C-alpha positions in Angstrom: 133.0 -56.2 -40.1 131.8 -52.0 -40.2 132.6 -52.6 -43.7 130.4 -55.1 -44.7 127.8 -53.2 -43.0 128.3 -50.8 -45.0 128.2 -52.5 -48.1 124.8 -53.9 -46.8 123.7 -50.8 -46.2 124.4 -49.4 -49.3 123.1 -52.4 -51.9 119.8 -52.4 -49.8 120.0 -48.6 -50.5 120.1 -48.7 -54.2 116.6 -49.5 -55.5 115.5 -53.3 -57.8 116.1 -52.0 -61.3 112.5 -54.1 -62.2 110.7 -52.8 -59.6 111.7 -48.9 -60.6 110.7 -49.4 -64.4 107.6 -51.1 -63.4 106.7 -48.3 -61.1 107.6 -45.4 -64.1 105.3 -47.6 -66.3 102.2 -48.2 -63.6 102.1 -44.1 -63.0 103.1 -43.0 -66.6 99.9 -40.9 -67.9 100.7 -41.1 -71.5 101.1 -44.4 -71.1 97.9 -44.9 -69.9 96.3 -42.8 -72.0 97.6 -44.5 -75.1 96.8 -48.4 -73.9 93.2 -46.4 -73.1 93.0 -45.2 -76.8 94.6 -48.6 -77.7 91.6 -50.4 -76.7 88.7 -48.2 -77.4 89.9 -48.5 -81.5 90.2 -52.1 -81.2 87.0 -52.3 -80.2 85.6 -49.8 -82.3 87.5 -51.9 -85.0 86.5 -55.0 -84.2 82.8 -53.9 -85.4 83.6 -54.2 -89.1 83.4 -58.0 -89.2 80.4 -57.8 -87.3 78.6 -55.0 -89.0 80.7 -55.0 -93.2 78.2 -53.0 -95.2 76.8 -49.3 -93.7 72.9 -48.1 -94.4 72.0 -46.0 -97.1 70.8 -43.3 -95.3 74.7 -42.7 -93.4 76.9 -40.4 -95.1 79.4 -41.6 -98.0 82.7 -39.8 -95.6 81.3 -42.1 -92.6 83.4 -44.8 -91.6 84.1 -46.4 -88.4 88.4 -46.3 -89.0 87.9 -42.7 -89.2 86.0 -42.9 -85.5 88.9 -45.2 -84.5 91.8 -42.7 -85.6 90.7 -40.2 -83.9 92.1 -38.5 -80.5 89.0 -40.2 -78.8 87.8 -42.8 -80.4 84.9 -43.8 -78.2 83.8 -40.4 -77.5 83.8 -39.7 -81.0 81.9 -42.6 -81.4 79.3 -41.4 -79.3 78.6 -38.5 -81.1 78.1 -39.8 -84.5 74.6 -40.3 -85.4 76.2 -42.4 -88.5 77.6 -45.0 -86.1 74.5 -44.9 -83.8 71.9 -45.2 -86.9 74.6 -48.1 -88.0 74.4 -50.3 -85.0 70.6 -49.8 -84.1 69.6 -51.0 -87.2 70.9 -54.0 -87.0 70.0 -54.4 -83.1 66.0 -53.2 -84.4 66.2 -56.5 -86.9 64.2 -59.0 -86.9 66.9 -61.8 -86.1 68.4 -59.7 -83.4 68.8 -60.7 -79.6 69.6 -64.0 -79.3 72.2 -65.4 -77.6 74.2 -65.5 -80.5 74.0 -62.5 -82.1 77.4 -60.9 -82.4 76.6 -57.5 -81.4 75.4 -58.1 -78.7 78.6 -60.0 -77.2 80.6 -56.9 -78.2 78.6 -54.7 -76.2 78.3 -57.3 -73.3 82.2 -57.3 -73.4 82.7 -53.6 -74.1 80.5 -53.0 -70.8 82.7 -54.6 -69.0 85.8 -52.7 -70.0 87.1 -50.1 -67.9 87.1 -47.5 -70.1 84.2 -45.7 -68.8 83.4 -43.7 -72.0 83.0 -47.7 -73.9 80.5 -47.9 -71.3 78.9 -44.3 -72.4 78.8 -46.1 -76.0 76.9 -49.0 -74.6 74.5 -47.0 -72.4 73.5 -44.6 -75.6 72.2 -47.9 -76.8 70.5 -49.0 -74.1 66.9 -47.2 -74.6 66.9 -49.3 -78.3 68.0 -52.2 -76.5 65.6 -52.2 -73.7 62.8 -51.0 -75.7 63.2 -54.0 -78.4 63.7 -56.4 -75.6 60.6 -55.2 -73.7 58.2 -54.6 -76.5 58.9 -58.2 -77.5 58.6 -60.1 -74.6 55.5 -58.5 -74.2 54.1 -59.1 -77.8 51.1 -61.2 -78.6 53.8 -63.1 -80.8 56.5 -64.0 -78.2 56.2 -67.4 -78.0 57.2 -67.5 -81.7 59.6 -64.9 -81.0 64.0 -66.5 -80.9 65.6 -66.3 -77.8 66.5 -63.0 -76.1 69.6 -64.1 -74.3 71.8 -62.0 -76.1 69.5 -58.4 -74.9 69.4 -60.5 -71.6 73.3 -61.1 -71.2 73.8 -56.9 -72.1 71.2 -55.5 -69.1 72.3 -58.3 -66.8 75.9 -56.5 -67.1 74.6 -53.5 -66.5 72.7 -54.4 -63.8 76.0 -56.6 -61.9 78.1 -53.5 -62.3 75.5 -51.4 -60.1 75.0 -54.1 -58.0 78.6 -53.9 -57.0 78.9 -49.8 -57.0 75.9 -49.6 -55.2 76.9 -52.6 -52.5 73.0 -53.8 -52.8 71.8 -50.7 -52.0 68.2 -49.9 -54.1 68.1 -46.8 -56.3 68.5 -43.5 -53.9 65.5 -41.6 -55.0 62.3 -40.5 -53.6 59.2 -41.9 -54.7 55.1 -41.7 -53.2 55.0 -44.5 -50.6 56.8 -46.2 -52.4 59.7 -48.9 -50.6 62.5 -50.5 -52.8 64.2 -53.7 -51.2 68.0 -54.2 -51.8 69.6 -55.4 -54.8 70.4 -59.3 -55.0 72.9 -60.9 -58.1 71.1 -62.2 -60.6 72.5 -64.9 -63.4 69.0 -65.0 -65.4 66.4 -62.7 -66.5 63.8 -64.4 -64.6 60.6 -62.8 -65.4 59.4 -62.0 -61.4 62.9 -60.2 -61.4 62.6 -58.4 -65.0 61.3 -55.0 -64.0 64.5 -54.6 -61.1 67.0 -55.7 -64.1 65.4 -53.6 -66.3 65.0 -50.3 -63.6 68.4 -50.3 -61.9 69.9 -50.3 -65.8 67.4 -47.8 -67.0 68.4 -45.1 -63.8 72.0 -46.5 -64.2 71.2 -44.7 -68.3 69.9 -41.6 -65.6 72.8 -41.0 -63.6 75.0 -40.3 -67.2 71.8 -39.0 -68.9 73.6 -35.0 -69.1 76.4 -37.6 -71.5 73.5 -39.2 -74.0 73.8 -37.9 -77.6 70.6 -36.6 -78.4 69.3 -39.3 -80.5 69.3 -41.9 -77.3 67.2 -39.7 -75.4 64.5 -39.2 -78.3 64.8 -43.1 -78.7 63.7 -43.7 -74.9 61.1 -41.2 -75.4 59.6 -42.5 -78.0 59.8 -45.9 -76.5 58.0 -44.6 -73.9 55.6 -43.2 -75.2 54.9 -46.4 -77.4 55.3 -48.5 -74.0 52.5 -46.3 -72.3 50.1 -47.2 -75.4 48.6 -44.8 -78.3 45.4 -45.5 -78.4 44.5 -45.1 -74.5 41.2 -43.9 -74.0 41.9 -41.8 -70.8 44.6 -39.3 -73.2 40.9 -37.8 -73.7 40.7 -36.6 -70.3 43.9 -34.1 -70.8 41.0 -31.6 -72.0 40.3 -31.2 -68.5 43.2 -29.7 -67.5 44.1 -27.9 -70.5 42.6 -26.0 -72.9 41.9 -26.9 -76.5 45.0 -24.8 -78.7 47.1 -26.1 -76.3 46.5 -29.4 -77.4 46.3 -28.5 -81.2 49.8 -27.8 -80.1 50.8 -30.4 -78.6 49.6 -32.7 -81.7 51.7 -30.8 -84.0 55.0 -31.3 -81.9 54.2 -35.2 -81.8 53.9 -34.7 -85.3 57.4 -32.2 -85.4 59.1 -34.7 -83.1 58.4 -38.0 -85.5 59.7 -35.8 -88.2 62.7 -35.3 -86.9 63.6 -38.9 -86.1 64.8 -39.6 -89.5 67.4 -36.4 -89.3 68.6 -37.8 -86.1 69.0 -41.6 -87.4 66.6 -43.3 -85.1 65.4 -46.4 -86.3 61.7 -46.5 -86.7 61.2 -49.0 -83.9 57.4 -51.0 -83.2 57.2 -50.5 -79.2 53.8 -52.1 -77.7 52.1 -51.2 -74.9 53.6 -53.4 -71.9 53.4 -53.6 -68.3 55.1 -50.5 -66.5 55.5 -51.7 -63.0 57.0 -49.0 -60.3 60.5 -49.7 -61.1 60.6 -49.4 -64.4 57.9 -46.0 -65.0 60.7 -44.3 -61.6 63.8 -43.9 -63.4 61.6 -43.6 -67.2 60.1 -40.4 -65.4 63.3 -39.0 -64.1 64.7 -39.7 -67.4 62.1 -37.8 -69.0 62.0 -34.9 -66.9 65.6 -34.0 -67.8 64.5 -34.4 -71.4 62.0 -32.0 -70.5 63.9 -29.5 -68.5 67.3 -29.7 -69.2 68.8 -26.4 -70.4 70.9 -28.1 -72.7 68.5 -30.3 -74.7 67.7 -30.3 -77.8 64.1 -29.0 -78.8 63.6 -32.7 -80.5 63.7 -34.7 -77.2 62.1 -31.8 -75.3 59.0 -32.4 -77.8 59.4 -36.4 -77.5 59.4 -36.2 -73.5 56.4 -34.1 -73.7 54.1 -36.3 -75.9 55.3 -39.2 -74.1 54.8 -37.9 -70.6 51.0 -37.3 -71.7 50.5 -40.6 -72.9 52.3 -41.7 -69.5 50.0 -39.8 -67.3 46.6 -41.0 -69.7 48.2 -44.2 -68.8 48.4 -44.2 -65.2 45.3 -42.7 -64.7 43.7 -46.0 -66.8 46.0 -47.8 -63.9 44.9 -45.2 -61.0 48.6 -45.5 -60.2 48.7 -42.5 -57.7 52.5 -41.9 -57.2 52.8 -41.8 -61.2 49.4 -39.8 -61.5 51.9 -37.1 -59.4 54.7 -37.0 -61.4 53.3 -37.3 -64.8 51.1 -34.2 -64.2 53.4 -31.9 -62.3 55.7 -32.5 -65.7 52.9 -31.6 -67.8 52.4 -28.4 -66.1 56.3 -28.0 -65.6 56.4 -28.1 -69.2 53.5 -26.4 -70.2 55.0 -23.0 -67.8 58.5 -23.6 -69.4 57.0 -23.5 -73.3 54.9 -20.7 -72.4 57.5 -18.5 -71.1 59.7 -19.0 -74.0 56.5 -18.2 -76.7 56.6 -14.5 -74.1 59.7 -14.5 -74.6 60.3 -14.9 -78.2 56.9 -12.1 -78.7 58.7 -9.6 -76.5 61.4 -9.7 -78.3 60.1 -10.1 -81.3 57.9 -6.4 -80.7 61.0 -5.1 -79.5 62.6 -5.8 -83.2 59.6 -4.6 -84.9 59.3 -1.6 -82.9 61.3 1.9 -84.6 63.9 3.4 -82.7 63.3 7.3 -82.0 65.7 9.1 -84.5 68.0 11.1 -82.5 68.1 15.2 -82.7 70.9 16.6 -84.1 73.0 18.4 -82.1 74.1 22.2 -82.8 77.3 23.6 -81.7 77.6 26.9 -81.1 81.5 28.0 -80.9 82.5 31.3 -80.3 85.3 33.2 -82.4 
């Protein structure tokens, strides 16, 4: 009997070979990395059947397969202006955004993947997607516009993911006298819930703003300016707070920002003036504030944000929204001080460079014999 117990004990102490293999595979970092890369390559290459032709502005050496073959395909795609131009031209087409739009289906399925870098790729197109969606919804021709359920599916995917990660809690952001209710799960984008859904998606974009490419940030700032209304009469109120030279610089800055869009591969979008409830305006201002004051932003992003925040200030003054007036004026003053400090530093550097250095007197050494 003792021998039987010994045999049973020795048998139970030996791990099952199948269990050992499964555990080692699940914890193998190389295997996990390779699976992630393979899935990312598959997602990127699947775009070839959706977008078979490249725009004429794209580089002749650009191809989706070259991005997919890199060691980090998702991040290579994220940092490629040609890839952005390729997808943005399709997202901006008049027939985009419908339920049968294959690109919206690709964005929806890609965001549902477990790869965080692929999710960043989808988020980088959120400014263009939400900008096109809101502009079409609120345009005068919206009654004859095609269905936008494809855009709404992508927005709902981002919103639902945020509701799950936050456990229904509203965004934890400081505001002035504005209370946000708990987030609720949504299965469709109703008109009453649209500002919340879009606002949560924009807040998700802001959380990853440091990883977004410059052309995506510029796209958002351009739509923000269009949403505010470029021809608002309240824009003349700026003269009460800033001198004429400063606004001459602002107009030049807005022109240079527009001219730089071609270099960034940004599609000319037709944004329109839309309602701007606080649910949308708050994450929008947070993103614009980052574009204005972030230390690693390009000058194009800073200029686009500077032009956008002034239009949003004019809009807030027109609509009499106290928290928006306070936020936009603060950003305008911070932007002005930052640019004045930069000009002063540049002038100081230039004066130091033009100041001739004093010639050193020759030293005479006396050597005793």
